[in-house]
C-alpha positions as CSV (number, residue, x, y, z in Angstrom):
1,M,0.0,0.0,0.0
2,Y,1.1,3.5,-0.8
3,D,0.6,7.1,0.5
4,L,-0.4,6.1,4.0
5,K,-0.3,8.3,7.1
6,A,0.7,6.6,10.4
7,I,0.2,8.1,13.8
8,I,2.6,6.7,16.4
9,I,1.9,7.2,20.0
10,G,5.2,6.9,22.0
11,G,8.7,8.1,21.2
12,G,10.8,5.4,22.7
13,I,12.9,2.9,20.9
14,G,9.9,1.1,19.4
15,G,8.1,4.2,18.3
16,L,11.2,5.9,16.8
17,T,12.3,2.7,15.0
18,T,8.8,2.3,13.5
19,G,8.8,5.9,12.4
20,I,12.1,5.5,10.6
21,A,10.9,2.3,8.8
22,L,7.6,3.8,7.7
23,K,9.2,7.1,6.7
24,Q,11.8,5.2,4.6
25,A,8.8,3.4,3.0
26,G,7.4,6.7,1.8
27,Y,4.7,7.1,4.4
28,E,3.8,10.3,6.3
29,I,4.4,9.9,10.0
30,E,3.6,11.8,13.1
31,I,5.1,10.7,16.5
32,Y,3.6,11.9,19.8
33,D,4.9,11.5,23.3
34,R,3.5,12.8,26.6
35,V,7.0,13.6,28.1
36,R,8.3,17.1,28.1
37,E,11.8,15.9,27.2
38,F,13.3,12.6,26.4
39,R,14.7,10.8,29.4
40,P,15.3,7.1,28.5
41,A,14.2,4.6,31.0
42,G,17.4,2.8,32.1
43,A,21.0,3.7,31.4
44,G,22.0,1.1,28.8
45,I,20.5,-1.7,26.7
46,S,21.8,-5.0,25.4
47,L,21.0,-5.0,21.7
48,W,21.5,-8.5,20.4
49,S,22.2,-9.3,16.8
50,N,18.5,-9.6,15.8
51,G,17.8,-6.0,16.9
52,I,21.0,-4.8,15.2
53,K,20.0,-6.4,12.0
54,V,16.8,-4.3,12.0
55,L,18.9,-1.2,12.5
56,N,21.2,-2.3,9.7
57,S,18.3,-2.7,7.4
58,L,17.4,1.0,8.1
59,G,20.9,2.2,7.1
60,L,22.3,2.6,10.7
61,A,25.0,0.0,10.6
62,E,27.9,2.5,10.7
63,E,26.4,4.6,13.4
64,M,25.8,1.5,15.6
65,I,29.5,0.6,15.3
66,K,30.4,4.0,16.6
67,I,28.2,4.0,19.7
68,G,28.0,0.3,20.5
69,G,30.4,-1.7,22.7
70,R,32.6,-4.5,21.4
71,M,31.5,-7.4,23.5
72,N,33.7,-10.4,22.6
73,R,33.3,-12.6,25.7
74,M,30.9,-13.3,28.5
75,E,31.5,-14.8,31.9
76,Y,29.4,-16.2,34.7
77,R,31.0,-15.9,38.2
78,S,29.8,-16.7,41.7
79,H,29.2,-13.8,44.1
80,Q,32.6,-14.8,45.6
81,D,34.3,-14.7,42.2
82,T,34.5,-18.4,41.3
83,L,34.5,-18.7,37.5
84,F,31.5,-20.8,36.4
85,N,32.0,-20.5,32.7
86,A,33.7,-18.2,30.0
87,I,32.2,-18.0,26.6
88,D,33.9,-16.6,23.5
89,L,31.1,-14.9,21.5
90,H,32.8,-15.0,18.1
91,P,31.2,-18.3,17.2
92,L,27.8,-16.8,18.0
93,I,28.6,-13.8,15.7
94,A,29.7,-16.2,12.9
95,Q,26.5,-18.3,13.4
96,V,24.0,-15.4,13.3
97,G,25.8,-13.1,11.0
98,Q,26.0,-10.0,13.2
99,R,27.8,-8.7,16.2
100,P,25.7,-7.6,19.2
101,Y,26.1,-3.9,20.3
102,P,25.3,-3.0,23.9
103,V,24.7,0.7,23.9
104,S,23.8,3.7,26.0
105,R,20.1,4.3,25.8
106,T,20.6,8.0,25.6
107,E,22.9,7.7,22.6
108,L,20.7,5.2,20.9
109,Q,17.6,7.4,21.3
110,A,19.5,10.4,20.0
111,L,20.5,8.5,16.9
112,L,17.0,7.3,16.3
113,L,15.6,10.8,16.8
114,Q,18.1,12.3,14.4
115,T,17.3,9.7,11.8
116,V,13.5,10.0,12.0
117,G,13.7,13.8,12.1
118,E,12.8,15.9,15.1
119,E,10.3,17.7,13.1
120,N,8.2,14.5,13.0
121,V,8.1,14.2,16.8
122,T,5.8,16.2,19.1
123,L,6.5,16.1,22.9
124,N,4.3,17.2,25.8
125,C,1.3,15.8,24.0
126,N,-0.7,13.2,26.0
127,C,-3.0,11.0,23.9
128,V,-6.3,10.6,25.8
129,S,-8.5,8.8,23.3
130,V,-8.5,7.0,20.0
131,A,-11.5,6.6,17.6
132,E,-11.6,4.4,14.5
133,D,-13.9,4.4,11.5
134,E,-13.9,2.7,8.1
135,N,-11.8,5.4,6.6
136,G,-9.2,6.0,9.3
137,V,-8.3,6.6,12.9
138,T,-8.3,9.8,15.0
139,A,-6.2,10.5,18.1
140,S,-7.2,13.1,20.6
141,F,-4.9,14.8,23.0
142,E,-5.2,16.3,26.5
143,D,-4.5,19.8,25.1
144,G,-7.5,19.6,22.8
145,R,-5.7,18.9,19.5
146,T,-6.5,16.0,17.3
147,T,-4.9,14.3,14.4
148,R,-6.1,11.7,11.9
149,G,-4.3,9.0,9.9
150,D,-4.8,5.7,8.1
151,L,-3.4,3.7,11.0
152,L,-2.3,4.2,14.6
153,I,0.6,2.5,16.3
154,A,0.5,2.3,20.1
155,A,4.1,2.3,21.2
156,D,3.3,4.0,24.5
157,G,5.0,1.5,26.8
158,I,4.0,-1.0,29.5
159,H,1.4,1.5,31.0
160,S,-0.2,2.0,27.6
161,M,-3.4,4.0,27.5
162,I,-4.3,2.5,24.2
163,R,-3.9,-1.2,25.1
164,P,-7.3,-1.6,26.8
165,L,-9.0,-0.2,23.7
166,V,-7.3,-3.0,21.6
167,T,-7.7,-5.9,24.0
168,G,-10.9,-5.0,25.7
169,E,-9.2,-5.8,29.0
170,S,-7.3,-3.9,31.6
171,S,-4.1,-6.0,31.1
172,E,-2.3,-4.6,34.2
173,P,1.5,-5.0,34.5
174,R,2.6,-7.8,36.7
175,Y,5.4,-7.2,39.3
176,A,8.2,-9.6,38.6
177,G,9.4,-9.6,42.2
178,Y,12.7,-7.8,42.0
179,V,14.3,-4.4,41.9
180,N,16.9,-3.4,39.2
181,W,19.5,-0.7,39.7
182,N,21.4,0.4,36.6
183,G,23.8,3.1,35.3
184,I,27.0,3.7,33.4
185,V,30.6,3.8,34.7
186,E,34.0,4.3,33.1
187,A,35.7,1.1,32.1
188,E,39.2,2.1,33.4
189,A,37.9,2.4,36.9
190,Q,36.7,-1.3,37.0
191,E,38.5,-4.6,37.5
192,I,37.0,-6.1,34.4
193,D,38.4,-6.6,30.8
194,P,36.8,-3.9,28.7
195,D,35.5,-6.4,26.1
196,C,33.9,-8.8,28.5
197,W,30.3,-9.0,29.8
198,V,30.5,-10.4,33.3
199,I,27.6,-11.6,35.5
200,Y,28.0,-12.3,39.2
201,V,25.3,-14.5,40.7
202,G,24.6,-15.7,44.3
203,E,22.1,-15.5,47.1
204,G,19.3,-15.1,44.6
205,K,20.8,-11.8,43.4
206,R,23.0,-10.7,40.5
207,A,25.4,-7.9,39.5
208,S,26.7,-7.3,36.1
209,L,29.0,-5.2,33.9
210,M,28.5,-5.0,30.1
211,P,30.7,-3.0,27.7
212,I,29.2,-0.1,25.8
213,G,30.8,2.5,23.5
214,G,33.2,5.1,24.7
215,E,35.2,2.8,26.9
216,R,32.3,2.5,29.4
217,F,30.3,-0.2,31.1
218,Y,26.6,-0.4,31.5
219,F,26.0,-1.9,34.9
220,F,23.0,-3.5,36.6
221,F,22.2,-5.1,39.9
222,G,19.1,-7.1,40.8
223,C,17.7,-8.3,44.1
224,P,14.2,-9.7,45.0
225,M,12.2,-7.3,47.0
226,E,8.6,-6.6,48.0
227,K,6.8,-4.2,45.8
228,G,6.6,-0.6,47.0
229,T,10.1,-0.1,48.4
230,G,11.8,3.2,47.7
231,V,15.3,4.7,48.3
232,T,16.3,8.3,47.4
233,P,19.1,8.6,44.8
234,E,21.7,9.8,47.3
235,N,21.2,6.7,49.3
236,R,21.3,4.1,46.5
237,Q,25.1,3.5,46.8
238,Q,24.7,2.6,50.5
239,E,21.7,0.5,49.7
240,L,23.7,-1.5,47.2
241,A,26.7,-1.8,49.6
242,D,24.4,-3.3,52.2
243,I,22.7,-5.7,49.8
244,F,25.9,-6.9,48.2
245,R,28.1,-6.9,51.2
246,G,30.7,-9.7,51.0
247,W,30.5,-10.1,47.3
248,A,33.5,-10.2,45.0
249,N,36.0,-7.4,44.9
250,P,35.0,-6.2,41.4
251,V,31.4,-5.8,42.6
252,Q,32.7,-3.8,45.6
253,T,34.7,-1.6,43.2
254,L,31.7,-1.0,41.0
255,I,29.6,0.0,44.0
256,Q,32.3,2.4,45.2
257,T,32.8,4.0,41.8
258,L,29.2,4.4,40.6
259,N,27.4,7.7,40.9
260,P,24.3,7.2,43.1
261,L,22.6,10.3,41.7
262,A,22.9,8.8,38.2
263,T,21.8,5.3,39.2
264,N,18.3,4.2,38.2
265,R,16.2,2.1,40.6
266,L,13.3,0.3,38.9
267,E,10.7,-2.2,40.1
268,I,10.6,-4.6,37.2
269,H,7.2,-5.6,35.7
270,D,6.1,-7.5,32.7
271,L,2.8,-8.3,30.9
272,N,0.9,-11.6,30.6
273,P,0.7,-12.5,26.9
274,L,-2.2,-10.8,25.3
275,K,-4.9,-12.4,23.2
276,T,-4.6,-9.8,20.5
277,L,-2.1,-7.1,19.4
278,V,-4.4,-5.5,16.8
279,K,-7.9,-4.0,16.5
280,G,-8.8,-2.8,13.1
281,R,-6.4,0.0,12.2
282,I,-4.7,0.1,15.6
283,A,-1.7,-2.0,16.5
284,L,0.2,-2.5,19.8
285,L,4.0,-2.4,19.5
286,G,6.9,-3.0,21.8
287,D,6.2,-2.9,25.6
288,A,2.6,-1.8,25.0
289,G,2.0,-5.3,23.6
290,H,4.6,-7.6,25.2
291,A,6.6,-6.0,28.0
292,T,9.1,-8.4,29.3
293,T,11.6,-8.6,32.1
294,P,15.2,-7.8,30.9
295,T,16.7,-11.2,31.8
296,L,16.9,-12.2,28.1
297,G,18.0,-8.8,26.9
298,Q,15.3,-8.8,24.3
299,G,12.9,-6.0,25.2
300,G,14.3,-3.4,22.8
301,C,15.1,-6.0,20.1
302,Q,11.5,-7.2,20.1
303,A,10.2,-3.7,19.6
304,M,12.6,-3.3,16.7
305,E,11.5,-6.6,15.2
306,D,7.9,-5.4,15.6
307,A,8.8,-2.3,13.5
308,A,10.4,-4.3,10.7
309,V,7.5,-6.8,10.5
310,L,4.8,-4.2,10.6
311,C,6.4,-2.1,7.9
312,R,7.0,-5.2,5.8
313,Y,3.3,-6.2,5.8
314,L,2.1,-2.6,5.1
315,I,4.3,-2.3,2.0
316,T,3.8,-5.8,0.6
317,T,0.1,-6.3,1.0
318,N,-2.7,-4.2,-0.6
319,I,-6.0,-5.6,0.6
320,S,-6.4,-3.2,3.5
321,V,-4.6,-1.6,6.5
322,A,-6.6,-3.9,8.8
323,D,-5.5,-6.9,6.8
324,A,-1.8,-5.9,7.0
325,L,-2.0,-5.3,10.7
326,K,-3.7,-8.7,11.2
327,R,-0.8,-10.4,9.4
328,Y,1.6,-8.4,11.6
329,E,-0.2,-9.8,14.7
330,V,0.0,-13.4,13.4
331,A,3.7,-13.0,12.8
332,R,4.5,-11.5,16.1
333,K,2.1,-12.8,18.8
334,T,3.6,-16.2,19.3
335,R,7.2,-15.2,19.2
336,T,6.8,-12.3,21.7
337,A,4.6,-14.3,24.0
338,E,7.2,-17.2,24.1
339,L,10.0,-14.7,24.9
340,V,8.0,-13.0,27.7
341,L,7.3,-16.3,29.4
342,K,10.9,-17.5,28.8
343,A,12.3,-14.3,30.4
344,R,9.8,-14.7,33.3
345,K,11.0,-18.2,34.0
346,R,14.6,-17.1,33.8
347,T,13.8,-14.2,36.2
348,D,12.3,-16.6,38.7
349,T,15.4,-18.8,38.5
350,I,17.9,-15.9,38.9
351,Y,16.1,-14.2,41.7
352,G,15.4,-17.2,43.9
353,K,11.6,-17.7,43.7
354,D,12.5,-21.3,44.6
355,M,16.0,-21.3,46.0
356,M,16.4,-25.0,45.3
357,V,15.9,-24.3,41.6
358,T,18.3,-21.3,41.8
359,R,21.0,-23.4,43.6
360,N,20.6,-26.1,41.0
361,W,21.1,-23.4,38.3
362,Y,24.3,-22.3,40.0
363,D,25.6,-25.8,39.9
364,S,24.6,-26.2,36.2
365,L,26.5,-23.1,35.1
366,S,29.9,-24.7,35.6
367,Q,28.8,-27.7,33.6
368,E,27.3,-25.8,30.7
369,S,29.3,-26.0,27.6
370,A,30.2,-23.0,25.4
371,S,28.3,-24.5,22.5
372,D,25.1,-24.9,24.6
373,V,25.2,-21.2,25.5
374,I,25.9,-20.1,21.9
375,N,23.1,-22.3,20.5
376,A,20.6,-21.0,23.1
377,L,21.5,-17.4,22.2
378,A,21.4,-18.1,18.5
379,K,18.0,-19.8,18.7
380,V,16.5,-16.6,20.1
381,I,18.3,-14.3,17.6
382,L,17.5,-16.4,14.5
383,G,13.8,-16.4,15.3
384,G,13.6,-12.8,14.2
385,P,12.7,-11.4,10.8
386,F,16.3,-11.3,9.5
387,N,17.5,-14.8,10.3
């Protein structure tokens, strides 16, 4: 189909990537977000090869090389620094045909915004209702303005206002049972090789450092907690020191060198798989349709896959917009649901929902072969639209 106008609600990774894809296909796009200024949720993001392939298809390969980290190895270690396993990632890169690029969320969002064109993005514009008819769809905003297009893409995140209109249900986010702290530190201040992703696990908790561009690490910690806890930014360093007391020296160095005022503290939620991602001319995309815990590192990648598949069906079918969106749903619903549930199961294992299961996982890490790890990662990556 040609000469379509797409309204995109949400200017995060999924919304901007979709805007780029549709703009390059020749469609008119309008992107709206309720925030006054972009402040990415989380400091970094692990973009695996399936997500990078989508960005490559949009002409961003060279830019990703500049801002992404060169992650050549990964290690699992106990919380007392016993090496469980060490994995060379070059066989994975050869198998799937693309290097992963962990990256700063701020730098990724800036790249996507520049590529889609800031003139196509309107901030401080809160969508409050959506109405569809046989000829198009209209979005209304809190300030009284309206806009109309041929289709509307809800990329407005886990707390999507539009999701209930599509599903007919409330679909409330589910607390995953743990808190995640994350931020960015300079690599030279850490006791870790700058090309290695290291994950420390123990006591139903984890701490990790992942290389991103600019000789920096994206770090994250995770610990099971009751919902509703809160610690002010200036006290987060001490909170982490208390929770991870007695852990390996590199973890202590990380805690001592991080900036607590620039450290995010998030209660992690996901969504139960939805019965539908589409209603007529309206489609859910990214976290609005399949928010997942970050334990597989696939949240951003799946939003990017959504963008590629949605665009593909719009430009290669000509029955109707609704028909193209239904094909998008069929292509995406099973894959995203499986990954949400897989990430949920992994979350429960990592964070000690059943400590016997978690201890058995610790024991299995030292017995897991490099090829097993590579094949598991490759299976997820190669399930995407650019396998």
